[in-house]
C-alpha positions as a Python dict, from the first residue, in 0.01 Angstrom:
ca = {
    (1, 'M'): (0, 0, 0),
    (2, 'N'): (165, -93, 331),
    (3, 'A'): (12, -312, 598),
    (4, 'A'): (-97, -16, 806),
    (5, 'E'): (-313, 119, 522),
    (6, 'Q'): (-502, -199, 444),
    (7, 'D'): (-864, -252, 554),
    (8, 'D'): (-868, -53, 874),
    (9, 'T'): (-1223, -171, 942),
    (10, 'E'): (-1111, -532, 993),
    (11, 'G'): (-1242, -660, 1324),
    (12, 'G'): (-1491, -380, 1366),
    (13, 'E'): (-1828, -408, 1196),
    (14, 'R'): (-1842, -784, 1177),
    (15, 'F'): (-1842, -817, 1556),
    (16, 'Q'): (-2026, -511, 1679),
    (17, 'N'): (-2365, -682, 1719),
    (18, 'R'): (-2255, -1030, 1820),
    (19, 'G'): (-2289, -1145, 2178),
    (20, 'H'): (-2460, -831, 2312),
    (21, 'Q'): (-2735, -585, 2245),
    (22, 'D'): (-2632, -231, 2156),
    (23, 'D'): (-2727, -40, 2470),
    (24, 'N'): (-2626, 294, 2319),
    (25, 'N'): (-2349, 318, 2577),
    (26, 'D'): (-2280, 689, 2598),
    (27, 'D'): (-1945, 635, 2768),
    (28, 'G'): (-1714, 877, 2593),
    (29, 'A'): (-1993, 1025, 2383),
    (30, 'G'): (-2007, 1321, 2616),
    (31, 'R'): (-1863, 1571, 2375),
    (32, 'R'): (-2115, 1820, 2516),
    (33, 'D'): (-2067, 1996, 2186),
    (34, 'E'): (-2366, 2113, 1982),
    (35, 'E'): (-2155, 2089, 1669),
    (36, 'A'): (-2060, 1725, 1724),
    (37, 'P'): (-2071, 1542, 1387),
    (38, 'S'): (-2365, 1309, 1323),
    (39, 'R'): (-2131, 1056, 1163),
    (40, 'P'): (-1816, 916, 1328),
    (41, 'L'): (-1496, 1101, 1250),
    (42, 'G'): (-1230, 925, 1045),
    (43, 'P'): (-904, 832, 1221),
    (44, 'H'): (-715, 1120, 1056),
    (45, 'D'): (-980, 1391, 1107),
    (46, 'P'): (-826, 1691, 1291),
    (47, 'R'): (-1153, 1741, 1480),
    (48, 'R'): (-1063, 1434, 1684),
    (49, 'M'): (-825, 1657, 1881),
    (50, 'K'): (-1086, 1918, 1977),
    (51, 'L'): (-1180, 1982, 2340),
    (52, 'T'): (-1497, 2157, 2448),
    (53, 'H'): (-1463, 2478, 2649),
    (54, 'E'): (-1550, 2287, 2966),
    (55, 'E'): (-1299, 2010, 2895),
    (56, 'Q'): (-1028, 2266, 2824),
    (57, 'T'): (-1104, 2442, 3153),
    (58, 'W'): (-1065, 2115, 3341),
    (59, 'A'): (-739, 2042, 3158),
    (60, 'L'): (-592, 2381, 3244),
    (61, 'R'): (-681, 2338, 3609),
    (62, 'I'): (-520, 1995, 3612),
    (63, 'K'): (-211, 2139, 3446),
    (64, 'T'): (-183, 2409, 3712),
    (65, 'A'): (-228, 2153, 3991),
    (66, 'V'): (38, 1919, 3849),
    (67, 'E'): (288, 2200, 3803),
    (68, 'E'): (227, 2314, 4161),
    (69, 'T'): (292, 1963, 4300),
    (70, 'P'): (667, 1931, 4370),
    (71, 'D'): (690, 1552, 4331),
    (72, 'L'): (514, 1538, 3995),
    (73, 'D'): (687, 1573, 3660),
    (74, 'Y'): (539, 1820, 3412),
    (75, 'L'): (330, 1658, 3141),
    (76, 'S'): (241, 1760, 2787),
    (77, 'D'): (-84, 1947, 2719),
    (78, 'F'): (-208, 1632, 2546),
    (79, 'W'): (-179, 1444, 2875),
    (80, 'Y'): (-367, 1716, 3063),
    (81, 'G'): (-645, 1695, 2806),
    (82, 'A'): (-659, 1316, 2837),
    (83, 'L'): (-673, 1337, 3217),
    (84, 'A'): (-955, 1592, 3191),
    (85, 'L'): (-1160, 1361, 2970),
    (86, 'I'): (-1141, 1088, 3234),
    (87, 'E'): (-1138, 1279, 3563),
    (88, 'E'): (-1334, 1587, 3449),
    (89, 'D'): (-1322, 1842, 3732),
    (90, 'D'): (-1183, 1596, 3990),
    (91, 'I'): (-841, 1758, 4035),
    (92, 'E'): (-743, 1527, 4321),
    (93, 'G'): (-828, 1223, 4110),
    (94, 'A'): (-619, 1356, 3822),
    (95, 'L'): (-322, 1417, 4054),
    (96, 'C'): (-347, 1064, 4196),
    (97, 'R'): (-361, 921, 3844),
    (98, 'A'): (-60, 1130, 3735),
    (99, 'Q'): (139, 1008, 4036),
    (100, 'E'): (51, 643, 3973),
    (101, 'L'): (151, 672, 3607),
    (102, 'Q'): (478, 839, 3703),
    (103, 'D'): (554, 551, 3941),
    (104, 'I'): (461, 295, 3673),
    (105, 'R'): (696, 456, 3419),
    (106, 'K'): (978, 450, 3671),
    (107, 'E'): (919, 91, 3786),
    (108, 'Y'): (901, -59, 3436),
    (109, 'K'): (1155, 173, 3271),
    (110, 'I'): (898, 320, 3033),
    (111, 'V'): (1016, 598, 2802),
    (112, 'N'): (749, 815, 2643),
    (113, 'T'): (881, 807, 2285),
    (114, 'Y'): (769, 653, 1957),
    (115, 'A'): (1098, 464, 1920),
    (116, 'A'): (1070, 303, 2264),
    (117, 'A'): (707, 206, 2208),
    (118, 'R'): (778, 57, 1865),
    (119, 'R'): (1074, -142, 1998),
    (120, 'T'): (864, -282, 2282),
    (121, 'F'): (594, -407, 2044),
    (122, 'Y'): (851, -587, 1831),
    (123, 'E'): (1008, -742, 2143),
    (124, 'S'): (672, -858, 2278),
    (125, 'I'): (561, -1010, 1946),
    (126, 'K'): (881, -1213, 1947),
    (127, 'L'): (833, -1310, 2313),
    (128, 'I'): (465, -1411, 2279),
    (129, 'P'): (385, -1496, 1913),
    (130, 'G'): (18, -1513, 1821),
    (131, 'E'): (-106, -1327, 2127),
    (132, 'F'): (-248, -1027, 1939),
    (133, 'L'): (-480, -1095, 1647),
    (134, 'T'): (-569, -754, 1508),
    (135, 'F'): (-586, -382, 1573),
    (136, 'S'): (-821, -176, 1360),
    (137, 'Y'): (-1055, 121, 1337),
    (138, 'N'): (-1430, 73, 1297),
    (139, 'R'): (-1534, 353, 1062),
    (140, 'E'): (-1905, 281, 1102),
    (141, 'E'): (-1903, 331, 1479),
    (142, 'G'): (-1591, 543, 1521),
    (143, 'Y'): (-1395, 336, 1771),
    (144, 'Y'): (-1077, 130, 1774),
    (145, 'V'): (-1085, -250, 1803),
    (146, 'L'): (-820, -470, 1960),
    (147, 'A'): (-834, -851, 1953),
    (148, 'F'): (-612, -1100, 2132),
    (149, 'D'): (-601, -1471, 2213),
    (150, 'M'): (-630, -1544, 2586),
    (151, 'A'): (-485, -1892, 2538),
    (152, 'K'): (-159, -1730, 2428),
    (153, 'Q'): (-131, -1518, 2743),
    (154, 'P'): (215, -1552, 2900),
    (155, 'T'): (276, -1773, 3202),
    (156, 'A'): (560, -1775, 3453),
    (157, 'K'): (741, -2022, 3225),
    (158, 'T'): (721, -1774, 2937),
    (159, 'F'): (931, -1524, 3129),
    (160, 'Q'): (1195, -1774, 3241),
    (161, 'S'): (1342, -1768, 2890),
    (162, 'Q'): (1406, -1393, 2892),
    (163, 'N'): (1546, -1187, 3178),
    (164, 'D'): (1334, -879, 3115),
    (165, 'G'): (1032, -1066, 2983),
    (166, 'M'): (775, -949, 3236),
    (167, 'N'): (887, -588, 3211),
    (168, 'I'): (865, -608, 2832),
    (169, 'K'): (508, -732, 2862),
    (170, 'L'): (410, -464, 3114),
    (171, 'R'): (572, -191, 2905),
    (172, 'Q'): (371, -321, 2612),
    (173, 'I'): (49, -286, 2813),
    (174, 'Y'): (135, 79, 2878),
    (175, 'Y'): (211, 149, 2512),
    (176, 'L'): (-100, -43, 2409),
    (177, 'C'): (-304, 205, 2612),
    (178, 'Q'): (-135, 483, 2413),
    (179, 'V'): (-225, 311, 2086),
    (180, 'C'): (-588, 279, 2195),
    (181, 'A'): (-601, 649, 2287),
    (182, 'P'): (-421, 832, 2005),
    (183, 'D'): (-655, 1133, 2021),
    (184, 'F'): (-931, 1281, 2234),
    (185, 'E'): (-1216, 1134, 2031),
    (186, 'A'): (-1070, 785, 2080),
    (187, 'I'): (-1066, 845, 2455),
    (188, 'R'): (-1430, 957, 2449),
    (189, 'K'): (-1544, 658, 2245),
    (190, 'G'): (-1339, 392, 2422),
    (191, 'V'): (-1175, 88, 2266),
    (192, 'V'): (-1364, -237, 2205),
    (193, 'V'): (-1156, -540, 2305),
    (194, 'L'): (-1227, -885, 2158),
    (195, 'V'): (-1087, -1183, 2350),
    (196, 'E'): (-1066, -1531, 2198),
    (197, 'C'): (-1105, -1787, 2479),
    (198, 'Q'): (-1099, -2116, 2289),
    (199, 'N'): (-833, -2354, 2428),
    (200, 'V'): (-796, -2162, 2754),
    (201, 'D'): (-695, -2406, 3029),
    (202, 'M'): (-563, -2389, 3383),
    (203, 'T'): (-207, -2314, 3268),
    (204, 'V'): (-323, -1970, 3153),
    (205, 'G'): (-430, -1868, 3501),
    (206, 'T'): (-167, -2057, 3702),
    (207, 'G'): (114, -1823, 3798),
    (208, 'N'): (-38, -1557, 3576),
    (209, 'M'): (-268, -1369, 3813),
    (210, 'A'): (11, -1149, 3951),
    (211, 'M'): (93, -1024, 3602),
    (212, 'M'): (-276, -972, 3526),
    (213, 'R'): (-308, -758, 3837),
    (214, 'K'): (-8, -549, 3733),
    (215, 'S'): (-146, -515, 3381),
    (216, 'W'): (-482, -397, 3509),
    (217, 'H'): (-310, -157, 3749),
    (218, 'I'): (-157, 11, 3444),
    (219, 'M'): (-482, 11, 3247),
    (220, 'L'): (-693, 142, 3535),
    (221, 'N'): (-460, 438, 3584),
    (222, 'Y'): (-399, 522, 3218),
    (223, 'P'): (-637, 794, 3089),
    (224, 'F'): (-834, 593, 2835),
    (225, 'R'): (-1160, 397, 2823),
    (226, 'V'): (-1255, 39, 2747),
    (227, 'Q'): (-1601, 54, 2592),
    (228, 'K'): (-1658, -322, 2583),
    (229, 'L'): (-1449, -629, 2666),
    (230, 'K'): (-1610, -917, 2475),
    (231, 'H'): (-1501, -1276, 2546),
    (232, 'F'): (-1565, -1526, 2265),
    (233, 'H'): (-1610, -1903, 2288),
    (234, 'T'): (-1570, -1915, 2664),
    (235, 'G'): (-1552, -2251, 2841),
    (236, 'V'): (-1527, -2347, 3207),
    (237, 'F'): (-1166, -2240, 3258),
    (238, 'A'): (-1208, -1912, 3070),
    (239, 'N'): (-1517, -1826, 3275),
    (240, 'L'): (-1328, -1899, 3598),
    (241, 'L'): (-1034, -1687, 3485),
    (242, 'V'): (-1256, -1395, 3385),
    (243, 'S'): (-1440, -1419, 3717),
    (244, 'G'): (-1108, -1414, 3903),
    (245, 'V'): (-994, -1103, 3718),
    (246, 'K'): (-1325, -921, 3770),
    (247, 'R'): (-1299, -960, 4147),
    (248, 'F'): (-1024, -698, 4174),
    (249, 'L'): (-1173, -450, 3926),
    (250, 'P'): (-1404, -154, 3995),
    (251, 'E'): (-1774, -213, 3932),
    (252, 'D'): (-1793, 22, 3633),
    (253, 'V'): (-1515, -179, 3463),
    (254, 'R'): (-1668, -516, 3555),
    (255, 'N'): (-1992, -407, 3390),
    (256, 'R'): (-1812, -379, 3055),
    (257, 'F'): (-1721, -750, 3053),
    (258, 'E'): (-1924, -982, 2831),
    (259, 'V'): (-1881, -1359, 2813),
    (260, 'G'): (-2029, -1623, 2587),
    (261, 'C'): (-1993, -1419, 2267),
    (262, 'I'): (-1993, -1613, 1939),
    (263, 'S'): (-1834, -1514, 1608),
    (264, 'E'): (-1997, -1628, 1284),
    (265, 'G'): (-1667, -1706, 1116),
    (266, 'G'): (-1521, -1937, 1378),
    (267, 'T'): (-1251, -1861, 1632),
    (268, 'L'): (-1091, -1519, 1609),
    (269, 'D'): (-740, -1651, 1558),
    (270, 'K'): (-846, -1844, 1248),
    (271, 'M'): (-1021, -1537, 1113),
    (272, 'F'): (-749, -1281, 1176),
    (273, 'L'): (-420, -1470, 1146),
    (274, 'Q'): (-451, -1486, 767),
    (275, 'P'): (-289, -1594, 546),
    (276, 'N'): (-42, -1694, 819),
    (277, 'L'): (100, -1574, 1151),
    (278, 'E'): (396, -1395, 994),
    (279, 'V'): (182, -1183, 761),
    (280, 'A'): (-75, -1117, 1034),
    (281, 'N'): (198, -997, 1271),
    (282, 'E'): (335, -767, 1001),
    (283, 'R'): (-14, -625, 945),
    (284, 'F'): (-70, -580, 1320),
    (285, 'L'): (265, -408, 1372),
    (286, 'G'): (209, -183, 1070),
    (287, 'R'): (-119, -58, 1214),
    (288, 'I'): (35, -16, 1558),
    (289, 'E'): (320, 191, 1411),
    (290, 'A'): (84, 413, 1212),
    (291, 'T'): (-135, 479, 1515),
    (292, 'L'): (164, 540, 1742),
    (293, 'E'): (289, 798, 1493),
    (294, 'R'): (-44, 981, 1512),
    (295, 'R'): (-45, 955, 1890),
    (296, 'F'): (300, 1108, 1935),
    (297, 'L'): (239, 1372, 1666),
    (298, 'N'): (-77, 1477, 1848),
    (299, 'E'): (112, 1496, 2175),
    (300, 'A'): (387, 1706, 2018),
    (301, 'T'): (155, 1956, 1852),
    (302, 'F'): (-148, 1996, 2080),
    (303, 'Q'): (-160, 2307, 2297),
    (304, 'L'): (-415, 2419, 2552),
    (305, 'T'): (-538, 2775, 2508),
    (306, 'G'): (-694, 3021, 2748),
    (307, 'A'): (-653, 3071, 3118),
    (308, 'S'): (-764, 2836, 3393),
}
C-alpha cells in the first residue's frame, strides 16, 4: 500500500467538532438535485462529477461567453463547470474570474499539467520543509482537509536563498487550489483548512504580508470554496496576523475564519508529522499526487452536453 492509499480520513473526523459548533453550513451543498445521496460520496465515486441541469446551463453559457471574448483563452469543460458552481448565472463574474486566472498563470509561469503541478509541490516541500502537515479526505462528512503550520510560513529571507522561490510558492498555491477541487462535489462542499499557530511570532508577518496578499489573490479568483479556516492554539501574534489578513478579504470569506481552536492531541505538527518529517512529507506528497491525478483525469474526460 503506497502513502496515498493510507488512512485518507486522517485529519478529518478528529477535528470536525473542535473549536466551533456545526452550523450546518450549506455552502456547496446546493446540489439542487432530488437524487442527491444521503451519505457523502467517496473520493472516487463518479457521481462527484455530475452537474444538475441548471448548473450545466450556466456552464454552457459561460463557455459561450469565454469563447466569444477575444482576449480570453479557451478553457476545458471542467473549468466551465467549476466556474458555474461558483458564479452560477453571473456571466460577467465568470469572465472576470477567467481573465484574472489567465493573468495569474502568465505572471507566475503556471502550466496546467499534472507534471508541472507535481514538480512544484516537490520544489516547495524542499524550499519550506514542515509547512504542510496533512492532506486528507473526511469520509464521514465528504470534504477534503488541508493542514499547515503557520509558524513555517516563508519570510523574505526564505526566498533570498532561491531565485525563483516566491514564484514557486505562488505556483504551489494555485496547484493547491486544484488539489482541493478535484471534482464538482469537492467544489460544492468546500475544503476545511486547519492552521497550527503555536510558535507564531512577528517574523512570520514581517515582510510576509505582500506574499499573503498575492496568495489570497490567487485563492479568491480560483473556482473553489473554503468551507472553514480553523486556527489552532492562537496567541497574540497569530491573532494579530489573522486580523491583518482578514482586513483585505471579502466579508463572506472573513466569516469562515475561526480562531482559538484547540486539538485534543496537542499541536497539529506533533500529531501529523509522524513518525518523522521525512515520512510525513512522503505521505503528504503521495496523497497530493493521487488527488492531482484524479483532478487532471476529470478535466481530460468531462464534457458538457446540451445547448446553452
